[in-house]
C-alpha angles and dihedrals in degrees: 000000000000094000090050091052090048091053093043093053094050092041088052091063091056095257117136109229138191115182123199117192117192141146126229091231145016132219129256116258093212121053118252122234090275090055091252132128097229124190111307138186112242119072142147134258126198125204125188139162141059116000096011117132090222137179095065138091108239121203132035127295108226099192134233103261115121093249092051093053123092106257088346095286111061135065105253117248109238103167126048108232088220088064090058096046091040092056092049090051094046088051090058089059129198119057091355090062092057093050092066094079094042095045101041104037112184094027098141116233096337090271115224116213094180090244094137122064 
């Protein structure tokens, strides 16, 4: 609701907007020895706005069985966050497109998820 209002306010002024919401860490699925859910690996990102091929889940769901977890405690990472941000930047074109390689060194092949229309 709030993200939609944010987008609608900016779009109403004639500005083309793509918003990416992400966290710097996930939470462990299994509790630690102190019974906490410390910082984990797998997480979620949301992308909305102009040019987004929305309404879908992108990436691969690894599952929650012990053998599917990273080290048996964390949701496995299946999509490099740089691939998502890189795709958004490439869609913007021009100077932003050239930034992808400089900002995200080591991103193999500029993976395309099909996130942007």
